[in-house]
N, C-alpha and C positions, 0 to 999 in steps of 0.2 A: 720709183717713188713714192714713196707712202702717201696719203690723202693730208689733206691741215683737218679734218675734218677726226680725221681713225688717229693719228699725231698726237692732235690738242688732248684727246680722249673723255669730254665731257657729254656726246652729244652719246645713244646710244640707237639699235633699231626698240620700235618700236611708242619716244619716244612723242609727245603731239607737240606741234609748233603752233604758237598762240597766237604768236606777235613776230613781224619780223619789223624791224627798225619804227614802232608803233601802230605797224600794222594788223588789226583782225584779221587774219586766219582762217576764226572756227569756220566760219561757213562760206568761202572759198571756194575758185571749182581749181582744178589741179594746175591748170592751163592759169589764173589768171596769182595761183602763188608762186608757179613758176617763174615771174613776171619779177613780184618780192621780191622773189630771192634771190634774182641775176638781175637787180639793177644796179645804175653805175656807182654810190656809194664802196667806198673803200674798204667801212668800216658795217657789215651785220649785226643785227642785235638781236639776239631771236627769244623769248623768254617760252618757255621750252613747260610742258608737264609729265612727268619720271609719273606712275604707277607703279607701288610700289605692294607685292601682293606676300601680307608676311604671316603667319599661322599664326592663331589664337590660342591656347593652349590649354586654357580653363575653356574652355567653348568646348576645343576642339575642332572650328573652324576657320578659317581665313582670309580675312580682311586689306579693302583695300587701301592705302595710305598714299596722296599723290604727295607729290614734291614741285611747284616751283624753283627753277630757275633761269639767271634771264647768261646766257655767252653772247659773250662778240666772240666775232671771227672779224681777221682781216683778209680780205679779199688782194689779189696784186699778179697780176701776171701773170708771172711762175704759178699760182698756185693754181692744186689741185683737190679740189677740197670732194670726190669722191664720196658721192652721197648720191642714195636717190631715196623720194619719196612719191604715197600714194595718200586717195580719198581714201577712208574706211564706207566701207558699204554696210556697214549695221550702223553710225553713228557717225554727224558729224564732225568733219577739222580735217587737218593735216599731217597725217607721219611718217616719222623716217621707218624707210624701211627695211635700207641699209645700210656697212656704214666702209666702204672698204679698204681694205690696207692697201690699197695699191692705182 
């Protein structure tokens, strides 16, 4: 079966999870993030940051625009999120590593 996150389509590999249910994940450990993301509430509200690299044709450079968005996910017993996340070793934060389709 396809994971809930893959079916939803709003989360992508590389997205930074800034908050989960209002709790900041900006400086937490992997274990702390896992505890927050697997909490017992039926809905998880994520604030994510997606950086987009866009060409700047006038200067021949690339610029990064940051897009913040809120994603609400419903957890059920049948839910298979099929998502993995990791700490970034070069900068603080929790990043989505993979969104699996199964």
